[in-house]
C-alpha positions in Angstrom: 23.4 53.7 -8.4 26.7 53.2 -10.2 27.5 50.5 -12.8 29.5 48.4 -10.3 26.6 48.2 -7.9 24.1 47.2 -10.6 26.4 44.5 -11.8 26.9 43.1 -8.3 23.2 43.0 -7.8 22.6 41.3 -11.1 25.3 38.7 -10.4 23.7 38.0 -7.0 20.3 37.5 -8.5 21.7 35.3 -11.2 23.5 33.1 -8.6 20.4 32.8 -6.5 18.4 31.8 -9.5 20.9 29.1 -10.5 21.0 27.8 -6.9 17.2 27.7 -6.9 17.0 25.8 -10.1 19.7 23.4 -8.9 17.8 22.7 -5.7 14.6 22.0 -7.7 16.5 19.6 -9.9 18.0 17.9 -6.9 14.7 17.6 -5.1 13.1 16.1 -8.2 16.0 13.7 -8.6 15.8 12.5 -5.0 12.0 12.0 -4.9 11.2 8.4 -4.1 8.8 6.8 -6.5 6.2 4.3 -5.3 5.5 1.2 -7.4 2.8 -1.4 -6.7 2.9 -4.7 -8.5 -0.6 -6.0 -8.5 -1.4 -9.5 -9.7 -1.6 -13.2 -9.0 1.0 -16.0 -8.2 3.2 -14.9 -11.1 3.7 -11.7 -9.2 3.6 -12.8 -5.5 6.7 -14.1 -3.6 7.0 -17.8 -4.5 8.9 -20.8 -3.0 11.9 -21.6 -5.2 12.2 -18.1 -6.7 15.2 -16.2 -5.4 13.9 -12.8 -6.5 10.5 -12.1 -7.9 10.2 -9.2 -10.3 9.1 -6.7 -7.6 12.4 -7.2 -5.8 14.3 -7.0 -9.0 12.6 -3.7 -10.0 13.7 -2.1 -6.7 17.3 -3.3 -7.1 17.6 -2.2 -10.7 16.2 1.3 -10.0 18.5 1.8 -7.0 21.4 0.8 -9.2 20.3 3.6 -11.6 20.1 6.1 -8.8 16.3 6.2 -8.6 15.0 6.1 -5.1 12.0 3.8 -4.9 9.6 1.8 -2.9 8.1 -1.3 -4.4 5.0 -2.9 -2.8 4.3 -6.5 -3.9 0.5 -6.9 -4.0 0.5 -10.2 -5.8 -1.6 -13.0 -4.3 -1.6 -16.6 -5.4 -4.7 -18.0 -7.2 -6.1 -14.5 -7.7 -8.2 -13.5 -10.6 -9.1 -9.9 -11.5 -12.7 -10.1 -10.2 -14.4 -10.6 -6.9 -15.0 -13.6 -4.8 -18.7 -13.0 -5.5 -18.0 -13.5 -9.2 -16.0 -16.8 -8.7 -15.0 -18.2 -5.4 -12.2 -20.5 -6.6 -10.5 -20.2 -4.2 -12.5 -18.5 -1.4 -10.1 -15.6 -0.9 -10.1 -11.9 -1.7 -9.5 -11.4 -5.4 -8.4 -8.4 -7.4 -11.6 -6.3 -7.2 -12.0 -7.2 -3.5 -8.6 -5.9 -2.5 -7.8 -3.2 -5.1 -8.3 -0.2 -2.8 -6.3 -1.6 0.1 -3.6 -3.3 -2.0 -3.1 -0.5 -4.5 -4.8 2.8 -4.1 -4.0 3.2 -0.4 -0.3 3.5 -1.3 -0.9 6.5 -3.7 1.4 4.9 -6.3 3.3 6.6 -9.0 3.3 3.4 -11.0 1.2 0.3 -10.9 1.8 -3.0 -12.9 -1.3 -5.1 -13.6 -0.7 -8.7 -14.1 -3.8 -10.8 -14.2 -5.3 -13.3 -16.6 -4.0 -16.8 -15.9 -6.7 -17.6 -13.3 -9.3 -15.5 -15.1 -9.0 -17.6 -18.2 -8.7 -20.9 -16.5 -11.4 -23.5 -17.3 -12.0 -25.6 -14.3 -14.3 -28.0 -16.0 -12.0 -28.6 -19.0 -12.2 -28.1 -22.7 -15.2 -26.2 -24.1 -16.3 -24.9 -20.7 -16.5 -21.4 -19.2 -13.5 -19.5 -17.8 -13.5 -18.5 -14.2 -13.9 -14.8 -15.2 -15.5 -14.2 -18.6 -13.4 -12.2 -21.1 -15.7 -9.2 -21.0 -15.7 -9.1 -17.2 -11.9 -9.4 -17.2 -11.5 -6.4 -19.4 -14.1 -4.5 -17.4 -12.1 -5.2 -14.2 -8.8 -4.1 -15.8 -10.4 -1.0 -17.1 -11.7 -0.1 -13.7 -8.3 -0.5 -12.2 -6.7 1.7 -14.9 -9.4 4.4 -14.5 -9.0 4.6 -10.7 -5.2 4.6 -10.8 -5.2 7.5 -13.4 -7.6 9.5 -11.1 -4.8 9.4 -8.5 -2.2 10.5 -11.1 -0.7 7.1 -11.2 0.7 5.5 -14.3 -0.1 2.0 -15.4 1.9 -0.8 -17.0 -0.3 -3.6 -18.3 1.2 -7.0 -18.6 -0.4 -9.8 -20.6 -0.8 -13.0 -18.8 2.4 -15.0 -19.5 2.3 -17.9 -22.0 2.1 -21.6 -21.0 4.5 -24.3 -21.8 3.7 -27.6 -23.7 2.9 -29.2 -20.3 -0.6 -27.6 -20.5 -3.3 -28.7 -22.9 -3.7 -26.9 -26.2 -7.2 -25.7 -25.4 -5.8 -23.8 -22.4 -3.3 -22.0 -24.7 -6.0 -21.1 -27.1 -8.3 -19.7 -24.4 -5.5 -17.8 -22.7 -4.5 -16.2 -26.1 -7.9 -14.5 -26.2 -7.2 -12.9 -22.9 -3.7 -11.9 -24.0 -5.0 -10.3 -27.2 -7.6 -8.4 -25.2 -5.0 -6.9 -22.9 -3.0 -5.7 -25.9 -6.1 -4.0 -27.3 -6.9 -2.5 -23.9 -3.5 -1.0 -23.5 -3.8 0.7 -26.8 -7.3 2.1 -26.2 -6.5 3.3 -22.7 -3.1 4.7 -23.7 -1.1 2.9 -21.1 2.2 1.1 -21.2 2.2 -2.6 -22.3 4.5 -5.6 -21.7 3.6 -8.5 -24.0 5.0 -11.4 -21.9 4.3 -13.8 -24.8 6.6 -11.8 -27.0 9.3 -11.3 -24.3 9.3 -15.0 -23.2 9.1 -16.2 -26.7 12.1 -14.2 -27.8 14.2 -15.7 -25.0 12.9 -19.2 -25.4 13.8 -19.3 -29.1 17.5 -18.8 -28.1 17.5 -21.1 -25.1 17.8 -24.9 -25.8 15.4 -25.5 -22.8 12.8 -23.4 -24.6 9.6 -22.4 -22.9 9.8 -25.4 -20.6 13.0 -24.0 -19.1 11.2 -20.7 -18.4 8.0 -22.4 -17.1 8.9 -25.7 -15.6 5.5 -26.4 -14.2 3.9 -25.1 -17.4 2.5 -22.0 -15.8 4.9 -20.1 -13.4 8.1 -18.4 -14.5 11.4 -19.2 -12.9 13.9 -16.6 -11.9 14.9 -15.8 -15.5 11.3 -15.0 -16.3 11.1 -12.6 -13.4 14.3 -11.0 -14.6 13.0 -10.6 -18.1 9.8 -8.9 -16.8 11.7 -6.7 -14.3 14.0 -5.5 -17.1 11.0 -4.5 -19.3 9.3 -2.6 -16.4 12.4 -0.7 -15.5 13.0 0.3 -19.1 9.6 1.9 -19.2 10.0 3.7 -15.9 13.4 5.1 -16.9 12.3 6.1 -20.3 9.3 8.0 -18.9 11.6 9.9 -16.4 13.6 11.5 -19.2 
C-alpha cells in the first residue's frame, strides 16, 4: 500500500466520522421535547387570558429553534391531592389524574403548580386548609419521584402570591405552602420558580402593583403568564447547553 492510498483512506474515514458526528448533532438539535404543565386554574386555559403560560412556552421555544410539544394539564379548582382527601369541588384532583395527565405523555419536562387551593381555608380564619401542608408536600414529592423515574425533569413553582383583595390570614397561610415548596425544591434537587419573587419584582416597578397582576386577587393576567413562561423557558434553555 503506497502513501497516497493510505492518505486517501484516512481522509475518507475522517470525512465519514465528521459526517456521522454532524448527523448526531443535527438529530439531537431536532428532537422534539415534550413539556407538561400540571396544575390548577392558574395553569389552565382561562377566559380573559389571551395566552396562558403553556402557550407562551411553546411559542418562545419555537422562536429559539427548539421543537416542542406542550400539554396543558391544568384544571380549575384543583388541589394536589385526591377527591377522597377533599371533595371541594367533586372533580378529579392532582393525585387522581396524575398518571393520565402527566406520566402517559412520557414528558421531558413537567412544571408543577399547585398550592392555592390546597392552602385555601373554606371555613375562614383559624380553620384547616383543604389539603394539610404535610399532605401537600407528600403529594408533590410523589409527583417528583415518579417523573424522575421516567427520566423527566421537574420545575416546581410556588403558588403565586395574592393581592390585597384577599384577607391577610389567607396570605399568611399561603406563605407556609410557598416556603415549603422552596425547601422541597432544594431537598429534591429540582428547578424552582418562586412566583412571589418574580411577581413582586414586577409589581414594585408597576404603578398598578400586585393588583394589576392579580385583578381578582388570585389569578394572574396575561403579564403574569408571560413572566412565568419567561422563567420556565430560561431554565429549559440553560439545561440544554
